[in-house]
N, C-alpha and C positions, 0 to 999 in steps of 0.2 A: 802346494807350498812353494814359494819362491826361495831366493837365497836367504831370506830373513829367518833367523832362528829365534825361537821364543826362549827368553831367559828362564831357567828353572830357579824358582825362589822357594826358600824354606824358612821356617822360623828359627831364629837363633836362640840358644839356651845357655845355661851356665857353662857348659863344656866349650862354648865358642867365645867365652868372655875375653880371654887373652888374645886370641886371633883377631877379634874385632878391635880391641884396643890397639893392637899393632897396626892394623889397617888404617885406623883413624890417625895414628901417629905419623905414618909415612905420607898419607894423603894430605894432611894439614900442616906438615912440617914447615913449608914455605908460604903458608897462608898469611895474609897481612895481619890478621888478628893474633895468630900464634906468635908472629914476629914481634908484635907489640907487647904481648904478655911476657915473652921470654926473649929480650933483645939479643942476648949473647947466644950464638948458635951452639956452642959447646954445652952451655947450661941447658938449653932447650933440648938437646939430644938426651941429656940425663933425666929430665923430669917431664917432658911433654907427654909421653905415653901414659905416665901415672896420672897426670892431670886429666887427660881425655878418658882414661879408664873410669873415672867417676861418672861420666855421662853413660858409659856402658852399664855400670852398676844400677844407675837410676832407671834406665830403660828396661833392664832385666827385672827389676823389682816392681816398677810401677807402670810400665808400658810394654813395648815389644820391639824386637829387632827383626827386620826382614833382611835376609842374607841371600846373595847369589850363591847357588849351590857350589860353584867353583871357588868361592871365597873372594871374588874380585871386587865385590861391592857390598855395602851394608847401609841400611837406613834405620835410624833410631826414632821411634814414634812414641808420643805420649798423648792419651786422650785427656784433654783438659776440660773440666766441668765449668759451667758458668759461675761467676762470682769470684770474689777475691781468693787467691790460692792459699791453701793451708800447707805449711811445710816446705813450700818452694824456696822460702827465704834461706833455709839452712843449706841448700845445695852449693851456692857460691862459697860459703865458709868451708864446707866439706872439701871442695876442690882445692882451696888454698891449703888447708890442713894436710891433705893427702900428698900434694905435689911439692909445695914450696911455701912453707908457713911464713917466711919473711917477705913474700912478694905480694903486696896488696893488689896488684893488677889481676892476679888469679881470681880474686873475689870481685873486683870492681866490674869486670866484664859481665859477670852474671847479674850483679846488682843493676847495672845500667840497662841491660836488655830486659830485666824483669820489670823495670819501671814503666816500660812502654808496651808490655805484653797485654793484648786485649783481654778483658774479663767479662764482656757483655753476654757472650754466648758460648756454649760448648763447642769445641773444635778439636781437630787433629793437629798436633804440633810436631812438625818435622824438626826434631832436636838437632840431628846431624845426619848428613849423608856423606859417605866416603866411597871413592872408587880408586882402586890401585893405580899408582902413577903411570905404569906402563899400559894401562887400559883406558886412560882418560881420553875423551873425544870420540868414543865409540857409541855413545848414547845409552850406556849401561845404567846411569843414574836415573834417566827418564823412564827407562823400562822398569826399573826397580820400584819407582813410586807410582807408576801409572795405575796398578790395581787398587791402591789405596784411594787415589783420586776418583777412580770410577765408583768405588764404594761410597765415598763422600757424596758424589753426585746423586747416586741412587737413594741415599739416606737423607739427603738435604743437609749435610754437615759441612761447615767451612773448614779451611785448613790455614795454618800459619807457619811462618819460618822467619829467620833472620839470615839474609844473604851477607856473606863476609867479603864479597868483591862485586864490582860492577859486572864482571863477566858472568858470574853465577846468577846475578839478578836478571840479566837478559835471558838466560836459559829458563829461569822460573817463570818469567813473563810469558814465554811461549806456551807454558803449561797452564796458564790462567791465573797465576798469582799477580797481584798488583801491589806496588809500593804504597805504603800507608801514608806517605807524604812527609814524615819526620824521621830523618836518619838518626841513629845512635852515634854520637861523636865520642870516641874514646879520647881521653885527655892527651893532647900532643900525639895523637895516633890516628889510625884509619877510621873510616866510617863503616857502620853496619846498616843494612837496609831491611827494616821490618816489612814483611809482605803478607798479605791476606788474600785468600782465594775463596770467593763465593761459590757455593755448589752450582753446577750447571744443570 
């Protein structure tokens, strides 16, 4: 073994719910999409964690959470079957209801990404990945998702995500994801980049 350490990864459960929501909150607080949904930083501080907590609840109920054992990084995954999704439509409304009922952008971001989500074949959907701000740039995110991608390759399963910045898009490209060619344009706001990864 060289200097490289292998990240210890465990499955997140209900007891981790609030810690994962806090991690998403701090990791995405300055993200362009979060800034678009909640333009006022004070208001964002009040509701952002609640908003992202809905993602955590969905992953706990219908998917899984892979967690760095030290709590520094978390990845939320859903296995999406082929065909038009059932019940996915209610998630954007739930996010708005939970976090900020008067803010239609809470719901719109989910509706717009849902419209371009591929339905032709079963795939792993990386719903969100978060790394603690003081640990970003160490490669933790790549390490956290590598075992899932290796499993995808073994089983012949594609993977999908939406990158919320060009910087993150470049990182995903290095791991085999490709931009699908049509960005999601948030009204008067930033772009999101849907990305598909064929199994290798």
